[in-house]
C-alpha positions, 0 to 999 in steps of 0.5 A: 061468130063468121057469118057463112057465105050463104048468109052473106049473100043474102043480106048483101042481095037485100041491102045493096039495092042499087044496079051497077049502072045506077051506082055507077052513074052516082059515084061519078057525082059530086055529091057522091065525091063530096061525102064521107072520111077520106082519111086525108087521100082524097078518096073516102072510104065510102067511095072506094067501097062502091067502087070495089062493089061495082067490081064484085057485082061484075064477078060470078058469085062462084068467082068472088075471093075471100077478100070480095067476100070480106068487103061483102060482110063489111058493107052489110054491117055499114048498111045496118048500122048507118040505116039503124041511126035512122034518117033526117027528118026532112030532105032525105032526098038530098041529105048527106046521109043517104049520100053516104048510104048510096057509096056503099049501094044502098038507097033508102029511098028505094 
């Protein structure tokens, strides 16, 4: 079942809780660039996603492409699945689990 744009927008707005400035600053860190699956191309899937999230956040809702909507749905799904795994029992602040979520625009400590 495919979600409507309105449903995606609502979930996206709830889950992507980092501001564009905070996400951009995060993506420039070594921690951001050092976490996640790179599939051999040097940049992780999450880091690529973060760059796409910044593009989406800089676009008016009415101007979003179908590719943007598909990515937003992917981001929502990733964040929900990753959060369901639960974070580390200690030092969540410096964990790869948190860093990975932040690459996808969600800071679990907010």
